[in-house]
N, CA, C, O and the ligand as a Tripos MOL2 file, in Angstrom:
@<TRIPOS>MOLECULE
protein
  297   295    75     0     0
PROTEIN
NO_CHARGES

@<TRIPOS>ATOM
      1 N          30.8430    4.3860   -6.4390 N.3       1 MET1
      2 CA         29.7750    5.1480   -5.8220 C.3       1 MET1
      3 C          29.7450    4.8420   -4.3300 C.2       1 MET1
      4 O          29.7850    3.6780   -3.9320 O.2       1 MET1
      5 N          29.6740    5.8750   -3.5130 N.am      2 GLU2
      6 CA         29.6260    5.7030   -2.0690 C.3       2 GLU2
      7 C          28.1770    5.5290   -1.6140 C.2       2 GLU2
      8 O          27.2970    6.2640   -2.0610 O.2       2 GLU2
      9 N          27.9240    4.5720   -0.7390 N.am      3 VAL3
     10 CA         26.5820    4.2740   -0.2500 C.3       3 VAL3
     11 C          26.5240    4.5590    1.2440 C.2       3 VAL3
     12 O          27.3920    4.1250    2.0020 O.2       3 VAL3
     13 N          25.4920    5.2960    1.6630 N.am      4 ASN4
     14 CA         25.2530    5.5650    3.0790 C.3       4 ASN4
     15 C          24.1650    4.6290    3.5840 C.2       4 ASN4
     16 O          23.1070    4.5160    2.9660 O.2       4 ASN4
     17 N          24.4140    3.9650    4.6920 N.am      5 ALA5
     18 CA         23.4750    2.9680    5.2040 C.3       5 ALA5
     19 C          23.5920    2.9120    6.7260 C.2       5 ALA5
     20 O          24.3460    3.6660    7.3420 O.2       5 ALA5
     21 N          22.8260    1.9970    7.3070 N.am      6 TYR6
     22 CA         22.9500    1.6630    8.7210 C.3       6 TYR6
     23 C          23.2740    0.1830    8.8070 C.2       6 TYR6
     24 O          22.6390   -0.6300    8.1360 O.2       6 TYR6
     25 N          24.2440   -0.1730    9.6150 N.am      7 ALA7
     26 CA         24.6910   -1.5580    9.6890 C.3       7 ALA7
     27 C          24.8860   -2.0000   11.1260 C.2       7 ALA7
     28 O          25.2030   -1.2000   12.0060 O.2       7 ALA7
     29 N          24.6870   -3.3110   11.3460 N.am      8 ALA8
     30 CA         25.0980   -3.9520   12.5950 C.3       8 ALA8
     31 C          26.4760   -4.5430   12.3250 C.2       8 ALA8
     32 O          26.6980   -5.1860   11.2990 O.2       8 ALA8
     33 N          27.3940   -4.3190   13.2510 N.am      9 LYS9
     34 CA         28.7700   -4.7820   13.0450 C.3       9 LYS9
     35 C          29.0790   -6.0640   13.7970 C.2       9 LYS9
     36 O          30.1630   -6.6260   13.6410 O.2       9 LYS9
     37 N          28.1270   -6.5400   14.6210 N.am     10 GLU10
     38 CA         28.3000   -7.7900   15.3550 C.3      10 GLU10
     39 C          26.9170   -8.3280   15.7070 C.2      10 GLU10
     40 O          25.9280   -7.6000   15.6250 O.2      10 GLU10
     41 N          26.8450   -9.5860   16.0960 N.am     11 ALA11
     42 CA         25.5690  -10.1980   16.4630 C.3      11 ALA11
     43 C          24.9010   -9.3900   17.5660 C.2      11 ALA11
     44 O          25.5220   -9.0750   18.5810 O.2      11 ALA11
     45 N          23.6270   -9.0550   17.3590 N.am     12 ASN12
     46 CA         22.8280   -8.2430   18.2870 C.3      12 ASN12
     47 C          23.3220   -6.8100   18.4110 C.2      12 ASN12
     48 O          22.8900   -6.0860   19.3080 O.2      12 ASN12
     49 N          24.2280   -6.3850   17.5200 N.am     13 GLY13
     50 CA         24.7520   -5.0320   17.5910 C.3      13 GLY13
     51 C          23.7100   -3.9940   17.1820 C.2      13 GLY13
     52 O          22.8050   -4.2770   16.3970 O.2      13 GLY13
     53 N          23.8550   -2.7900   17.7290 N.am     14 ASP14
     54 CA         22.9840   -1.6870   17.3290 C.3      14 ASP14
     55 C          23.2980   -1.2980   15.8890 C.2      14 ASP14
     56 O          24.4120   -1.5140   15.4120 O.2      14 ASP14
     57 N          22.3150   -0.7250   15.1970 N.am     15 LEU15
     58 CA         22.5540   -0.2060   13.8560 C.3      15 LEU15
     59 C          23.2740    1.1310   13.9730 C.2      15 LEU15
     60 O          22.8500    2.0230   14.7080 O.2      15 LEU15
     61 N          24.3770    1.2510   13.2290 N.am     16 GLU16
     62 CA         25.1760    2.4750   13.2390 C.3      16 GLU16
     63 C          25.3600    2.9600   11.8190 C.2      16 GLU16
     64 O          25.3170    2.1700   10.8760 O.2      16 GLU16
     65 N          25.5660    4.2710   11.6620 N.am     17 LYS17
     66 CA         25.8420    4.8040   10.3290 C.3      17 LYS17
     67 C          27.0270    4.0670    9.7370 C.2      17 LYS17
     68 O          28.0230    3.7990   10.4100 O.2      17 LYS17
     69 N          26.8910    3.7460    8.4500 N.am     18 PHE18
     70 CA         27.8980    2.9170    7.7920 C.3      18 PHE18
     71 C          28.0010    3.3500    6.3350 C.2      18 PHE18
     72 O          26.9880    3.4610    5.6460 O.2      18 PHE18
     73 N          29.1860    3.5860    5.8790 N.am     19 THR19
     74 CA         29.4210    3.9970    4.4880 C.3      19 THR19
     75 C          30.3000    2.9510    3.8230 C.2      19 THR19
     76 O          31.2850    2.4880    4.3990 O.2      19 THR19
     77 N          29.9290    2.5890    2.6040 N.am     20 TYR20
     78 CA         30.7580    1.6330    1.8700 C.3      20 TYR20
     79 C          30.7670    1.9890    0.3930 C.2      20 TYR20
     80 O          29.9170    2.7350   -0.0930 O.2      20 TYR20
     81 N          31.7330    1.4450   -0.2970 N.am     21 GLU21
     82 CA         31.8920    1.7080   -1.7240 C.3      21 GLU21
     83 C          31.1680    0.6110   -2.5030 C.2      21 GLU21
     84 O          31.4380   -0.5750   -2.3170 O.2      21 GLU21
     85 N          30.2520    1.0180   -3.3720 N.am     22 LEU22
     86 CA         29.5190    0.0690   -4.2060 C.3      22 LEU22
     87 C          30.3960   -0.3340   -5.3800 C.2      22 LEU22
     88 O          30.9510    0.5170   -6.0750 O.2      22 LEU22
     89 N          30.5130   -1.6130   -5.5900 N.am     23 GLY23
     90 CA         31.3120   -2.1010   -6.7080 C.3      23 GLY23
     91 C          30.6020   -1.8910   -8.0360 C.2      23 GLY23
     92 O          29.5380   -1.2770   -8.1100 O.2      23 GLY23
     93 N          31.2250   -2.4180   -9.0770 N.am     24 GLU24
     94 CA         30.6540   -2.3480  -10.4180 C.3      24 GLU24
     95 C          29.3000   -3.0610  -10.4320 C.2      24 GLU24
     96 O          29.1520   -4.1290   -9.8370 O.2      24 GLU24
     97 N          28.3170   -2.4720  -11.1090 N.am     25 ILE25
     98 CA         26.9960   -3.0860  -11.1910 C.3      25 ILE25
     99 C          27.0140   -4.1430  -12.2900 C.2      25 ILE25
    100 O          27.3680   -3.8550  -13.4330 O.2      25 ILE25
    101 N          26.6310   -5.3620  -11.9380 N.am     26 GLY26
    102 CA         26.6890   -6.4830  -12.8660 C.3      26 GLY26
    103 C          25.5630   -6.4780  -13.8820 C.2      26 GLY26
    104 O          24.6190   -5.6930  -13.7900 O.2      26 GLY26
    105 N          25.6840   -7.3640  -14.8470 N.am     27 SER27
    106 CA         24.7210   -7.4120  -15.9510 C.3      27 SER27
    107 C          23.3310   -7.8820  -15.5110 C.2      27 SER27
    108 O          22.3600   -7.6790  -16.2410 O.2      27 SER27
    109 N          23.2180   -8.4950  -14.3560 N.am     28 GLU28
    110 CA         21.9100   -8.9420  -13.8690 C.3      28 GLU28
    111 C          21.5280   -8.2160  -12.5770 C.2      28 GLU28
    112 O          20.7640   -8.7380  -11.7660 O.2      28 GLU28
    113 N          22.0720   -6.9970  -12.3940 N.am     29 GLU29
    114 CA         21.7700   -6.1980  -11.2140 C.3      29 GLU29
    115 C          21.1890   -4.8450  -11.6340 C.2      29 GLU29
    116 O          21.3140   -4.4350  -12.7880 O.2      29 GLU29
    117 N          20.5540   -4.1600  -10.6820 N.am     30 VAL30
    118 CA         20.0540   -2.8140  -10.9290 C.3      30 VAL30
    119 C          20.5820   -1.8820   -9.8400 C.2      30 VAL30
    120 O          20.8800   -2.3100   -8.7250 O.2      30 VAL30
    121 N          20.6920   -0.5930  -10.1910 N.am     31 ASP31
    122 CA         21.0890    0.4360   -9.2360 C.3      31 ASP31
    123 C          19.8170    1.1420   -8.7870 C.2      31 ASP31
    124 O          19.1340    1.7610   -9.6040 O.2      31 ASP31
    125 N          19.4880    1.0580   -7.4980 N.am     32 ILE32
    126 CA         18.2610    1.6530   -6.9630 C.3      32 ILE32
    127 C          18.6230    2.6740   -5.8970 C.2      32 ILE32
    128 O          19.3470    2.3610   -4.9510 O.2      32 ILE32
    129 N          18.1150    3.9110   -6.0500 N.am     33 LYS33
    130 CA         18.2460    4.9030   -4.9870 C.3      33 LYS33
    131 C          17.1040    4.6430   -4.0130 C.2      33 LYS33
    132 O          15.9450    4.9100   -4.3310 O.2      33 LYS33
    133 N          17.4190    4.1280   -2.8390 N.am     34 VAL34
    134 CA         16.4030    3.7180   -1.8710 C.3      34 VAL34
    135 C          15.8600    4.9460   -1.1410 C.2      34 VAL34
    136 O          16.6190    5.7310   -0.5740 O.2      34 VAL34
    137 N          14.5310    5.1000   -1.1650 N.am     35 SER35
    138 CA         13.8700    6.1830   -0.4340 C.3      35 SER35
    139 C          13.4540    5.7350    0.9600 C.2      35 SER35
    140 O          13.6320    6.4580    1.9400 O.2      35 SER35
    141 N          12.8910    4.5190    1.0300 N.am     36 TYR36
    142 CA         12.4050    3.9700    2.2950 C.3      36 TYR36
    143 C          12.6430    2.4630    2.2960 C.2      36 TYR36
    144 O          12.7230    1.8320    1.2420 O.2      36 TYR36
    145 N          12.7560    1.8960    3.5050 N.am     37 CYS37
    146 CA         12.8280    0.4380    3.5740 C.3      37 CYS37
    147 C          12.0270   -0.0520    4.7690 C.2      37 CYS37
    148 O          11.9060    0.6200    5.7930 O.2      37 CYS37
    149 N          11.4820   -1.2600    4.5930 N.am     38 GLY38
    150 CA         10.7940   -1.9330    5.6870 C.3      38 GLY38
    151 C          11.8030   -2.7550    6.4690 C.2      38 GLY38
    152 O          12.9540   -2.9200    6.0650 O.2      38 GLY38
    153 N          11.3470   -3.2530    7.5750 N.am     39 PHE39
    154 CA         12.2150   -4.0120    8.4580 C.3      39 PHE39
    155 C          11.3810   -5.1780    8.9740 C.2      39 PHE39
    156 O          10.4290   -4.9620    9.7240 O.2      39 PHE39
    157 N          11.7120   -6.4000    8.5920 N.am     40 CYS40
    158 CA         10.8830   -7.5360    8.9760 C.3      40 CYS40
    159 C          11.6490   -8.4810    9.8970 C.2      40 CYS40
    160 O          12.8030   -8.2350   10.2470 O.2      40 CYS40
    161 N          10.9820   -9.5610   10.2760 N.am     41 HIS41
    162 CA         11.5930  -10.5030   11.2090 C.3      41 HIS41
    163 C          12.8510  -11.1400   10.6280 C.2      41 HIS41
    164 O          13.7730  -11.4760   11.3710 O.2      41 HIS41
    165 N          12.8990  -11.3080    9.3060 N.am     42 SER42
    166 CA         14.1080  -11.8620    8.6850 C.3      42 SER42
    167 C          15.3170  -10.9660    8.9470 C.2      42 SER42
    168 O          16.4200  -11.4550    9.1890 O.2      42 SER42
    169 N          15.0990   -9.6480    8.8960 N.am     43 ASP43
    170 CA         16.1960   -8.7140    9.1780 C.3      43 ASP43
    171 C          16.6960   -8.8940   10.6160 C.2      43 ASP43
    172 O          17.9000   -8.9200   10.8700 O.2      43 ASP43
    173 N          15.7540   -9.0150   11.5430 N.am     44 LEU44
    174 CA         16.1470   -9.2100   12.9490 C.3      44 LEU44
    175 C          16.8930  -10.5230   13.1260 C.2      44 LEU44
    176 O          17.8760  -10.5830   13.8640 O.2      44 LEU44
    177 N          16.4270  -11.5890   12.4460 N.am     45 SER45
    178 CA         17.1090  -12.8900   12.5390 C.3      45 SER45
    179 C          18.5290  -12.7910   12.0030 C.2      45 SER45
    180 O          19.4540  -13.3740   12.5690 O.2      45 SER45
    181 N          18.7020  -12.0460   10.9010 N.am     46 MET46
    182 CA         20.0410  -11.8960   10.3360 C.3      46 MET46
    183 C          20.9410  -11.0880   11.2710 C.2      46 MET46
    184 O          22.1010  -11.4480   11.4710 O.2      46 MET46
    185 N          20.4230  -10.0040   11.8450 N.am     47 ILE47
    186 CA         21.2350   -9.1970   12.7750 C.3      47 ILE47
    187 C          21.6930  -10.0490   13.9560 C.2      47 ILE47
    188 O          22.8260   -9.9270   14.4220 O.2      47 ILE47
    189 N          20.7960  -10.9110   14.4320 N.am     48 LYS48
    190 CA         21.1050  -11.7540   15.5980 C.3      48 LYS48
    191 C          21.8710  -13.0240   15.2290 C.2      48 LYS48
    192 O          22.2630  -13.7930   16.1060 O.2      48 LYS48
    193 N          22.0830  -13.2400   13.9290 N.am     49 ASN49
    194 CA         22.7500  -14.4550   13.4350 C.3      49 ASN49
    195 C          22.0170  -15.7230   13.8880 C.2      49 ASN49
    196 O          22.6380  -16.7200   14.2540 O.2      49 ASN49
    197 N          20.6920  -15.6590   13.8530 N.am     50 GLU50
    198 CA         19.8880  -16.8170   14.2810 C.3      50 GLU50
    199 C          20.0320  -18.0040   13.3440 C.2      50 GLU50
    200 O          19.7990  -19.1410   13.7550 O.2      50 GLU50
    201 N          20.4110  -17.7670   12.0950 N.am     51 TRP51
    202 CA         20.5300  -18.8590   11.1270 C.3      51 TRP51
    203 C          21.9970  -19.2430   10.9050 C.2      51 TRP51
    204 O          22.3000  -20.0710   10.0460 O.2      51 TRP51
    205 N          22.9200  -18.6310   11.6920 N.am     52 GLY52
    206 CA         24.3240  -19.0110   11.6500 C.3      52 GLY52
    207 C          25.0340  -18.7030   10.3470 C.2      52 GLY52
    208 O          26.0360  -19.3440   10.0310 O.2      52 GLY52
    209 N          24.5400  -17.7350    9.5770 N.am     53 MET53
    210 CA         25.1800  -17.4530    8.2820 C.3      53 MET53
    211 C          25.4300  -15.9690    8.0490 C.2      53 MET53
    212 O          25.8220  -15.5760    6.9510 O.2      53 MET53
    213 N          25.2080  -15.1360    9.0680 N.am     54 THR54
    214 CA         25.3560  -13.6950    8.8780 C.3      54 THR54
    215 C          26.8180  -13.2980    8.7710 C.2      54 THR54
    216 O          27.6560  -13.7530    9.5510 O.2      54 THR54
    217 N          27.1120  -12.4580    7.8110 N.am     55 GLN55
    218 CA         28.4390  -11.8760    7.6820 C.3      55 GLN55
    219 C          28.3270  -10.3930    8.0330 C.2      55 GLN55
    220 O          27.4970   -9.6720    7.4780 O.2      55 GLN55
    221 N          29.1680   -9.9550    8.9560 N.am     56 TYR56
    222 CA         29.1230   -8.5690    9.4340 C.3      56 TYR56
    223 C          30.2100   -7.7380    8.7800 C.2      56 TYR56
    224 O          31.2820   -8.2610    8.4760 O.2      56 TYR56
    225 N          29.9580   -6.4610    8.5570 N.am     57 PRO57
    226 CA         28.7380   -5.7360    8.8940 C.3      57 PRO57
    227 C          27.5910   -6.1410    7.9780 C.2      57 PRO57
    228 O          27.8050   -6.5200    6.8260 O.2      57 PRO57
    229 N          26.3670   -6.0560    8.5070 N.am     58 ILE58
    230 CA         25.1790   -6.3470    7.7120 C.3      58 ILE58
    231 C          24.2970   -5.1100    7.6600 C.2      58 ILE58
    232 O          24.0590   -4.4590    8.6780 O.2      58 ILE58
    233 N          23.8160   -4.7930    6.4690 N.am     59 VAL59
    234 CA         22.8730   -3.6890    6.2570 C.3      59 VAL59
    235 C          21.4990   -4.3180    6.0490 C.2      59 VAL59
    236 O          21.2070   -4.8090    4.9590 O.2      59 VAL59
    237 N          20.6440   -4.3100    7.0890 N.am     60 PRO60
    238 CA         19.3280   -4.9310    6.9480 C.3      60 PRO60
    239 C          18.3360   -3.9940    6.2520 C.2      60 PRO60
    240 O          18.6290   -2.8270    5.9910 O.2      60 PRO60
    241 N          17.1600   -4.5440    5.9630 N.am     61 GLY61
    242 CA         16.1150   -3.7310    5.3300 C.3      61 GLY61
    243 C          15.9850   -4.0810    3.8650 C.2      61 GLY61
    244 O          16.3180   -3.2630    3.0080 O.2      61 GLY61
    245 N          15.5030   -5.2870    3.5490 N.am     62 HIS62
    246 CA         15.4810   -5.7650    2.1700 C.3      62 HIS62
    247 C          14.1790   -5.4740    1.4430 C.2      62 HIS62
    248 O          14.0450   -5.8300    0.2720 O.2      62 HIS62
    249 N          13.2130   -4.8380    2.0990 N.am     63 GLU63
    250 CA         11.9380   -4.5050    1.4470 C.3      63 GLU63
    251 C          11.9330   -2.9970    1.2410 C.2      63 GLU63
    252 O          11.7540   -2.2320    2.1880 O.2      63 GLU63
    253 N          12.1300   -2.5790    0.0000 N.am     64 ILE64
    254 CA         12.4390   -1.1700   -0.2500 C.3      64 ILE64
    255 C          11.4850   -0.5070   -1.2350 C.2      64 ILE64
    256 O          10.7630   -1.1660   -1.9840 O.2      64 ILE64
    257 N          11.5110    0.8290   -1.2040 N.am     65 VAL65
    258 CA         10.8570    1.6670   -2.2060 C.3      65 VAL65
    259 C          11.9260    2.6400   -2.6820 C.2      65 VAL65
    260 O          12.6360    3.2340   -1.8710 O.2      65 VAL65
    261 N          12.0390    2.8040   -3.9980 N.am     66 GLY66
    262 CA         13.0440    3.7230   -4.5200 C.3      66 GLY66
    263 C          12.9190    3.8980   -6.0190 C.2      66 GLY66
    264 O          11.9260    3.5060   -6.6310 O.2      66 GLY66
    265 N          13.9400    4.4930   -6.5890 N.am     67 GLU67
    266 CA         13.9840    4.7500   -8.0330 C.3      67 GLU67
    267 C          15.0950    3.9300   -8.6570 C.2      67 GLU67
    268 O          16.2220    3.9180   -8.1620 O.2      67 GLU67
    269 N          14.7790    3.2490   -9.7410 N.am     68 VAL68
    270 CA         15.8070    2.5260  -10.4810 C.3      68 VAL68
    271 C          16.5850    3.5490  -11.2920 C.2      68 VAL68
    272 O          16.0250    4.2390  -12.1440 O.2      68 VAL68
    273 N          17.8830    3.6390  -11.0180 N.am     69 HIS69
    274 CA         18.7310    4.6010  -11.7360 C.3      69 HIS69
    275 C          19.4400    3.9760  -12.9130 C.2      69 HIS69
    276 O          19.7850    4.6570  -13.8790 O.2      69 HIS69
    277 N          19.6510    2.7000  -12.8300 N.am     70 TRP70
    278 CA         20.3410    2.0420  -13.9430 C.3      70 TRP70
    279 C          20.0110    0.5620  -13.9360 C.2      70 TRP70
    280 O          19.9770   -0.0720  -12.8820 O.2      70 TRP70
    281 N          19.7730    0.0260  -15.0980 N.am     71 ALA71
    282 CA         19.6140   -1.4110  -15.2600 C.3      71 ALA71
    283 C          20.2710   -1.7940  -16.5600 C.2      71 ALA71
    284 O          20.2760   -1.0160  -17.5140 O.2      71 ALA71
    285 N          20.8270   -2.9870  -16.6050 N.am     72 ALA72
    286 CA         21.5060   -3.4610  -17.8120 C.3      72 ALA72
    287 C          20.5020   -3.5400  -18.9670 C.2      72 ALA72
    288 O          19.3560   -3.9420  -18.7700 O.2      72 ALA72
    289 N          20.9340   -3.1570  -20.1590 N.am     73 PRO73
    290 CA         20.0410   -3.2820  -21.3190 C.3      73 PRO73
    291 C          19.7190   -4.7470  -21.5780 C.2      73 PRO73
    292 O          20.5580   -5.6230  -21.3700 O.2      73 PRO73
    293 N          18.5010   -5.0050  -22.0320 N.am     74 ARG74
    294 CA         18.0750   -6.3960  -22.3100 C.3      74 ARG74
    295 C          18.2570   -6.7190  -23.7700 C.2      74 ARG74
    296 O          17.9580   -7.8330  -24.1980 O.2      74 ARG74
    297 ZN         11.1790   -9.6220    4.7620 Zn       75 ZN75
@<TRIPOS>BOND
     1     1     2 1
     2     2     3 1
     3     3     4 2
     4     3     5 am
     5     5     6 1
     6     6     7 1
     7     7     8 2
     8     7     9 am
     9     9    10 1
    10    10    11 1
    11    11    12 2
    12    11    13 am
    13    13    14 1
    14    14    15 1
    15    15    16 2
    16    15    17 am
    17    17    18 1
    18    18    19 1
    19    19    20 2
    20    19    21 am
    21    21    22 1
    22    22    23 1
    23    23    24 2
    24    23    25 am
    25    25    26 1
    26    26    27 1
    27    27    28 2
    28    27    29 am
    29    29    30 1
    30    30    31 1
    31    31    32 2
    32    31    33 am
    33    33    34 1
    34    34    35 1
    35    35    36 2
    36    35    37 am
    37    37    38 1
    38    38    39 1
    39    39    40 2
    40    39    41 am
    41    41    42 1
    42    42    43 1
    43    43    44 2
    44    43    45 am
    45    45    46 1
    46    46    47 1
    47    47    48 2
    48    47    49 am
    49    49    50 1
    50    50    51 1
    51    51    52 2
    52    51    53 am
    53    53    54 1
    54    54    55 1
    55    55    56 2
    56    55    57 am
    57    57    58 1
    58    58    59 1
    59    59    60 2
    60    59    61 am
    61    61    62 1
    62    62    63 1
    63    63    64 2
    64    63    65 am
    65    65    66 1
    66    66    67 1
    67    67    68 2
    68    67    69 am
    69    69    70 1
    70    70    71 1
    71    71    72 2
    72    71    73 am
    73    73    74 1
    74    74    75 1
    75    75    76 2
    76    75    77 am
    77    77    78 1
    78    78    79 1
    79    79    80 2
    80    79    81 am
    81    81    82 1
    82    82    83 1
    83    83    84 2
    84    83    85 am
    85    85    86 1
    86    86    87 1
    87    87    88 2
    88    87    89 am
    89    89    90 1
    90    90    91 1
    91    91    92 2
    92    91    93 am
    93    93    94 1
    94    94    95 1
    95    95    96 2
    96    95    97 am
    97    97    98 1
    98    98    99 1
    99    99   100 2
   100    99   101 am
   101   101   102 1
   102   102   103 1
   103   103   104 2
   104   103   105 am
   105   105   106 1
   106   106   107 1
   107   107   108 2
   108   107   109 am
   109   109   110 1
   110   110   111 1
   111   111   112 2
   112   111   113 am
   113   113   114 1
   114   114   115 1
   115   115   116 2
   116   115   117 am
   117   117   118 1
   118   118   119 1
   119   119   120 2
   120   119   121 am
   121   121   122 1
   122   122   123 1
   123   123   124 2
   124   123   125 am
   125   125   126 1
   126   126   127 1
   127   127   128 2
   128   127   129 am
   129   129   130 1
   130   130   131 1
   131   131   132 2
   132   131   133 am
   133   133   134 1
   134   134   135 1
   135   135   136 2
   136   135   137 am
   137   137   138 1
   138   138   139 1
   139   139   140 2
   140   139   141 am
   141   141   142 1
   142   142   143 1
   143   143   144 2
   144   143   145 am
   145   145   146 1
   146   146   147 1
   147   147   148 2
   148   147   149 am
   149   149   150 1
   150   150   151 1
   151   151   152 2
   152   151   153 am
   153   153   154 1
   154   154   155 1
   155   155   156 2
   156   155   157 am
   157   157   158 1
   158   158   159 1
   159   159   160 2
   160   159   161 am
   161   161   162 1
   162   162   163 1
   163   163   164 2
   164   163   165 am
   165   165   166 1
   166   166   167 1
   167   167   168 2
   168   167   169 am
   169   169   170 1
   170   170   171 1
   171   171   172 2
   172   171   173 am
   173   173   174 1
   174   174   175 1
   175   175   176 2
   176   175   177 am
   177   177   178 1
   178   178   179 1
   179   179   180 2
   180   179   181 am
   181   181   182 1
   182   182   183 1
   183   183   184 2
   184   183   185 am
   185   185   186 1
   186   186   187 1
   187   187   188 2
   188   187   189 am
   189   189   190 1
   190   190   191 1
   191   191   192 2
   192   191   193 am
   193   193   194 1
   194   194   195 1
   195   195   196 2
   196   195   197 am
   197   197   198 1
   198   198   199 1
   199   199   200 2
   200   199   201 am
   201   201   202 1
   202   202   203 1
   203   203   204 2
   204   203   205 am
   205   205   206 1
   206   206   207 1
   207   207   208 2
   208   207   209 am
   209   209   210 1
   210   210   211 1
   211   211   212 2
   212   211   213 am
   213   213   214 1
   214   214   215 1
   215   215   216 2
   216   215   217 am
   217   217   218 1
   218   218   219 1
   219   219   220 2
   220   219   221 am
   221   221   222 1
   222   222   223 1
   223   223   224 2
   224   223   225 am
   225   225   226 1
   226   226   227 1
   227   227   228 2
   228   227   229 am
   229   229   230 1
   230   230   231 1
   231   231   232 2
   232   231   233 am
   233   233   234 1
   234   234   235 1
   235   235   236 2
   236   235   237 am
   237   237   238 1
   238   238   239 1
   239   239   240 2
   240   239   241 am
   241   241   242 1
   242   242   243 1
   243   243   244 2
   244   243   245 am
   245   245   246 1
   246   246   247 1
   247   247   248 2
   248   247   249 am
   249   249   250 1
   250   250   251 1
   251   251   252 2
   252   251   253 am
   253   253   254 1
   254   254   255 1
   255   255   256 2
   256   255   257 am
   257   257   258 1
   258   258   259 1
   259   259   260 2
   260   259   261 am
   261   261   262 1
   262   262   263 1
   263   263   264 2
   264   263   265 am
   265   265   266 1
   266   266   267 1
   267   267   268 2
   268   267   269 am
   269   269   270 1
   270   270   271 1
   271   271   272 2
   272   271   273 am
   273   273   274 1
   274   274   275 1
   275   275   276 2
   276   275   277 am
   277   277   278 1
   278   278   279 1
   279   279   280 2
   280   279   281 am
   281   281   282 1
   282   282   283 1
   283   283   284 2
   284   283   285 am
   285   285   286 1
   286   286   287 1
   287   287   288 2
   288   287   289 am
   289   289   290 1
   290   290   291 1
   291   291   292 2
   292   291   293 am
   293   293   294 1
   294   294   295 1
   295   295   296 2
@<TRIPOS>SUBSTRUCTURE
     1 MET1         2 RESIDUE 1 A MET
     2 GLU2         6 RESIDUE 1 A GLU
     3 VAL3        10 RESIDUE 1 A VAL
     4 ASN4        14 RESIDUE 1 A ASN
     5 ALA5        18 RESIDUE 1 A ALA
     6 TYR6        22 RESIDUE 1 A TYR
     7 ALA7        26 RESIDUE 1 A ALA
     8 ALA8        30 RESIDUE 1 A ALA
     9 LYS9        34 RESIDUE 1 A LYS
    10 GLU10       38 RESIDUE 1 A GLU
    11 ALA11       42 RESIDUE 1 A ALA
    12 ASN12       46 RESIDUE 1 A ASN
    13 GLY13       50 RESIDUE 1 A GLY
    14 ASP14       54 RESIDUE 1 A ASP
    15 LEU15       58 RESIDUE 1 A LEU
    16 GLU16       62 RESIDUE 1 A GLU
    17 LYS17       66 RESIDUE 1 A LYS
    18 PHE18       70 RESIDUE 1 A PHE
    19 THR19       74 RESIDUE 1 A THR
    20 TYR20       78 RESIDUE 1 A TYR
    21 GLU21       82 RESIDUE 1 A GLU
    22 LEU22       86 RESIDUE 1 A LEU
    23 GLY23       90 RESIDUE 1 A GLY
    24 GLU24       94 RESIDUE 1 A GLU
    25 ILE25       98 RESIDUE 1 A ILE
    26 GLY26      102 RESIDUE 1 A GLY
    27 SER27      106 RESIDUE 1 A SER
    28 GLU28      110 RESIDUE 1 A GLU
    29 GLU29      114 RESIDUE 1 A GLU
    30 VAL30      118 RESIDUE 1 A VAL
    31 ASP31      122 RESIDUE 1 A ASP
    32 ILE32      126 RESIDUE 1 A ILE
    33 LYS33      130 RESIDUE 1 A LYS
    34 VAL34      134 RESIDUE 1 A VAL
    35 SER35      138 RESIDUE 1 A SER
    36 TYR36      142 RESIDUE 1 A TYR
    37 CYS37      146 RESIDUE 1 A CYS
    38 GLY38      150 RESIDUE 1 A GLY
    39 PHE39      154 RESIDUE 1 A PHE
    40 CYS40      158 RESIDUE 1 A CYS
    41 HIS41      162 RESIDUE 1 A HIS
    42 SER42      166 RESIDUE 1 A SER
    43 ASP43      170 RESIDUE 1 A ASP
    44 LEU44      174 RESIDUE 1 A LEU
    45 SER45      178 RESIDUE 1 A SER
    46 MET46      182 RESIDUE 1 A MET
    47 ILE47      186 RESIDUE 1 A ILE
    48 LYS48      190 RESIDUE 1 A LYS
    49 ASN49      194 RESIDUE 1 A ASN
    50 GLU50      198 RESIDUE 1 A GLU
    51 TRP51      202 RESIDUE 1 A TRP
    52 GLY52      206 RESIDUE 1 A GLY
    53 MET53      210 RESIDUE 1 A MET
    54 THR54      214 RESIDUE 1 A THR
    55 GLN55      218 RESIDUE 1 A GLN
    56 TYR56      222 RESIDUE 1 A TYR
    57 PRO57      226 RESIDUE 1 A PRO
    58 ILE58      230 RESIDUE 1 A ILE
    59 VAL59      234 RESIDUE 1 A VAL
    60 PRO60      238 RESIDUE 1 A PRO
    61 GLY61      242 RESIDUE 1 A GLY
    62 HIS62      246 RESIDUE 1 A HIS
    63 GLU63      250 RESIDUE 1 A GLU
    64 ILE64      254 RESIDUE 1 A ILE
    65 VAL65      258 RESIDUE 1 A VAL
    66 GLY66      262 RESIDUE 1 A GLY
    67 GLU67      266 RESIDUE 1 A GLU
    68 VAL68      270 RESIDUE 1 A VAL
    69 HIS69      274 RESIDUE 1 A HIS
    70 TRP70      278 RESIDUE 1 A TRP
    71 ALA71      282 RESIDUE 1 A ALA
    72 ALA72      286 RESIDUE 1 A ALA
    73 PRO73      290 RESIDUE 1 A PRO
    74 ARG74      294 RESIDUE 1 A ARG
    75 ZN75       297 GROUP 0 **** ****
């Protein structure tokens, strides 16, 4: 499945349109079609690599609203 997002490709980089291929969904993961996302200080810290652990490209915006399309059966 192809995912459309916005990503920073380097520390302090601007967010640019970014497309990537979503891998297989694992047994403890869910597939969510994101409608909206928030953007908090943690996202800014990650974009700026303030904690020294950011891997680029990074797609920020971890507080989301959307529809769960698939979840592993329990
Ligand atoms: Zn947050």
